[in-house]
Structures are given as structure tokens and as C-alpha cells.
N, C-alpha and C positions, 0 to 999 in steps of 0.2 A: 161628682168631680171634686178632686182634692183642692185645697187652698193653694193659690199661686205663690210661687217664690220667684225672686228675680236674681239672675246671675249676672254680675257685672265683671266683664273681662277687663275693661279699661274705663276709668272714670276719674273723678277728682273730688277730694274732700276740702272744700273751700274753708271750712271752719278751722281745720288743723293744718291747712296749706300743704297737703301731701297727695300724691298720686294714689289712686285706688286700683288694685289689680286682683282679679280672681276672688271676688267677694260675693256672698249670697245673702240677700236680705229678704224679709218676709212681708214687706209692704211696698206698694207703689210709691207712697209718700217718701219713704226712706230712700228708695232707689232714685227718685227724682232729685234728691239733694246731691247725689253723686254724679248724675249724668246731665242735668239741665245746664245748658250753656257751655258744655264741654265739647270742643271740636273733636269729631271722630270717636266719640264715646261708643263703646261696644257693650251691649247688654241684651238680655233676652229673658222672657218670662217662661216659666215651666209649672206644670201641676205635679211633677214628679221630681223630687230633690235629687235623685240619682241621675236623671237626665241633665239637671242643672250642673252637677259636678262633672259629668262627662263633657258638657259644653266648655267648661272652664279648663279642662285638662287637654282638650283638643288643640292641635297646632294649626293656627291659621296665620301664615306668614305672608306679609306684604313687603316685597323687596323695593328698593329704591334704585332707579336707573343711575343716579349720580354716584352711587357706591359701586356699581359695576359688578355686583356679585350674583349674576344670573347666567345661565348657560348660553353659549353662542353656537352650539352644535345642533340647533334645531330651528324650526320655523319661528319667526318673530312676527307678531301681529299687533298693529297699532290701531286703536279705536278712539273715536271721538263722537260728540253729538253737538247739535246746534238747535236754535229755536227762533222762529219768526213770530214776534208778538202780534203783528198785525193780521197774520193769517191763522195763528194758533196752530201752526204745523211744526213738527220737530223733524230733524234729519239725522242720519247716521253716516259715518265714514269708516271704511276699513281699508287698511293697507297691509299686505303680507310681504315680508322680506326674508330672503334666505341667501346667505353668503353675499350680502350687500347688493343683491339684485331684487328689484321690485317685481314680484311675480303675480300679484293680484291686487286690484283696486276696485272697490265697490262703494256705492252710496245710494241713498234713497230717502224718501220722506214718509211721514205718517201723521195722522190726525191725533191731537192730544185728547185725552179723555175729559169729559165735562167735569168741572170742579176739581181738576187735578193740577197741582202746582209744581210738578216735577220738571216741566219744560224740557231742556236739552238732555236731562238724565235719561229720559225714555229712549232717546237716540243712542246714547252711549251703551245702554243695556242691550239694545237690539244689535248694535255693531259688534259687541262681544260675542253674542250668539252666532251671528253671521260668520265671524272669524273662526270660531271653533268648528262650525259646520264645514267651512272650507278646508280646514286642517284635516278633519276626518275624511272628507272626500278625497283628499290627496294621499291618504294612508299614513298620515303622521301619527306617531305615538306620543309625542311630547311637543308642547307649544308654549311660547312665552307671550303673554298678553301685556302690552304697554298701555297704560290708561292714566288719565289725570283725576278721575273720580274714584275715590277709595271704595265706594260701594260696588264697583265692578268686581272686586275681590270679596268683600265682606257680605254682600247679598248672595253671591254665588255659593259661598261656603256655609252660609247660615249664621255668621258671626253677628250680623246686625238684625235687629227686629225689623220685620217687614210689614209695613202698614198699607202701602199702596198696592193696587192690583198688579201694576207693572213689575214691582220688585218681587211679588209672590210668584208671578208667572216666570220671571227670570230665574228665580231660585229653582223652581221645578224643572225648567228646561235645562239649565246648566248642570244640575245634578244628574239628569238623564244622560247628558253628553259625557260628563266625567265618568259615569258608570259604564259607558260604552267602550272604555279602554284607552282613554287619552289622558295624559298627565298635563295639568295646566299650572304654569308658574305665573303668578301675578306680579307685575312690576309697575310701581307708580312713577310717572314722569311728570315733572312740573309743566303746566300748560304755558304756551306762548313764551318759551325760552329759547326758541331757535332750533329745537330738535327737528331735523328735516322730515323724518317720516311721520312724526306726530303732527307737524305743521301741514303735511300733505293730507293726512286724514281730516284735519280741521278745515282746510280749504275746500276739500271735496264736499264736506258738510254744508259749508256756506254756499258753495256753488249750487247745490241742490235746492236751496231756498232763495236763491238770487240775492244773497247778502254779500256785500263788499268785504274782501279780505285784506290783510296787510301785505299780500304778495311776497311772502317770505320764500315760497318755493321758486318764484321767478328770480328773485335776487340770488338765491343759492345756485340755481342752474346757470346763471350768467357767468359764474366764476368756477364752476365745478362740473365734472362729468357724472351723470346719473345713469346707471345701468338698469335696464328693464328686461323682462322675459320675452316680450313679443311686441308686435306693432299695435295690438289692441291696447296694451297697457301704456305704450308711448302716446297713443292718441288721447287717452284719458288724462294724462298729465299735461299734454300740449294745450288742452282746453283751459288750463290755469295760467298759461304764460303767453306772452306776445312775441317773443323772439328767442334767439339762441336755441332753436329746436335741435340743432346739430349736436348739442351737448347731452341730449338724451339718446343713449346708445342701446340698441337692441343687443342682447347677449348672443353675438354671432357664433361663438364657440358651440353653444347649444344648438343653434340652427344648423351648423355644418355637421354636427354629429347625428342629427335626427332628420334634417330636411334638405340634404344636399341637392336633390333633384329639383327642388322647388325654389332655389335662390333666384331672386328677381333684382331689378336694378337698385331698389332702395336698400337691399342688403349689401350690395357693393359699396354704396355710400357709407353705410355703417362701418364696413370694414376699413374704408379709407380714414374715417374719423378715429377708429380704434388705432390705426397705424400712426396718426398724428400724436396720439396720447402715449402709446407704447409701441415703438417700432419692432421690438422683438416679438411681442404678442401678435402684432399686425402681420408680420411675415409668417408666423406660425399658422395663422388663420388662412392666409392666401395659399400656403403650401398644401393645405387640406383639400383645395379645390381639385376637381377632376379636370382633365385636359380640356374638354369642351367648355367647362365653366371658366377656365382661365382665358380661353379665347374670347368668350362672351365678355369677360371683365376688361380685356384689352380693347375690344371694340367699344365698350361703354366709356372707357377713358379717352379713346380717340375722338369719340363723338361729343363728349360732354366736358372734357377737361383740357383738351388741346386746341389751341387757336390755329387751325389749319386753313 
């Protein structure tokens, strides 16, 4: 085996007070002087200098949500993780959004590995994998992943050195997913800044571990309308709030296009709420009803909304 070299994509030279980029050194001691204490330093060891050069020339771009330079014409997935120190369990949260409609929400828990100090990071990594798997299941060819841990991007692409088993497994899985034909754009979002969908993923994480949240979602829903794909998604969000359930609207246009024969009373209620928000859109939805469904809606209104 050849002697190791160290490729530094991003580091800092404290001695000369300057940023280090795309530098190859031949000892760990020298590498350490450029990466130790540097937030989000990116470096990797190689036994082949040509591989080190290829690593430095590769493009690993992490966008920022605040800059808004990411595509809006595809599925958006928000991921987060949490950790309960008393039970030593981590959790993940995933929220998928398309055209401002929440179409998928998932969360779950896992046990931390012994002597492993990555805590909530394990959940964030798992959430990213779950999100991409969902996108592939839906036939998506491109997806944007929003995350607050930079390693979601840099571990997936191999830009960061992977020391923990979780990051090694994550890299392997994400490479397999990316090679299956889906383009992934990574976007960093600052945590706990009021971003609704990021906060929704965060609160589903905390809910899974019975950790109290800041109730950002509840405060947002109190003043705004949140549109979701179906009743299952609505139920998952309702578990986070205590009131203003009527502000969570099922996407009735999708229901009418695909499930007209199965409309039930709660769909009528959603249509009424939609009418309150946007009368033109509400009338359009009602016009799509079949004659029998219009009769059922009239009866529903007479029985539930009129004081006869």
C-alpha cells in the first residue's frame, strides 16, 4: 500500500491567517494544522495521488436556502434529527413538499450505537435516506433535500472523511440511490429560524422521542393555511397542534380529479374552508361535483350549517 496523502478541499492556515483550498499534503500532522478547529473543514486521505486530485477537482456544491438559488420545479424534502439523552435514542423526521402541498410525513426512532457520540446526526442521516427512497418510489428524477447538518451533503458525496459506521453506511446507501437515476440537490437551511417545513420535520422528531417542542407549527397554523395531500398527512400534523385544525386543508382539487366517487363529509368541510380562503377556487371545486354529489353537499349544509 502506498503512502497516504491528504487532500484538503477547505481548511484554514492560522499561521498566515488565510483560507486553504484544494491543497494536497503528505502527512497527517501537516493536514491537522489546516483542519483542526476549522468549522466544516473538508478533507480526505488517499493512497493514490491521482484520486486525491480527482477529489479536489470534483464539484460538491451545498446551496443555501436563504439565497434561494435552488430549483422549485421538483419535490422538496426536509429532514431533521433529534436525540433523547436519557434513553440514548435518536429520531428522524421527513417532510416532502411539492407545489406548497405537504404530501409525505414520516418519523421514527432508533438506538444509538455503543460509544458513538453522533447523537441526532444518526437521525438526520436516516431521514435523508428515507426521503430519497420516497422520491424514487414516486418516480421522481430530481429532488431537493433541505437540511441543517452540512454532513447530509458532504458525507453523501464523499467530500468529508467518514470515521463513524453511520456515516460510512450513509455514504454507501446514498451513492447507490444516486446511481439509480435520481439527481439530488443539497440545500442548507438554518435550524430553528421559523422555516415551516423544517420546523415540521423537527417537531415530528421530538414527538417521536416525547421531547417538548417550541410549537412553531401550531403558531404558524393559527394564522395561515397549510395544504396537505390527504387525510393521513393532516392527521400526522394535527398531532402536533391543539386547535385551528380547520386551517389544515386537504388538497381537494386532487381529490376531485382522482376520487370523486369517494367524497365524504369531511371533504365537503375542506371545500367550505377553501371557499373561505379563495372564493373563486372554492366555486371551481364545487362546479366539479357530479349532480348527486352536489345534492349530498346541499343536504350536508342543511343538516350541519343551517339552524332549521
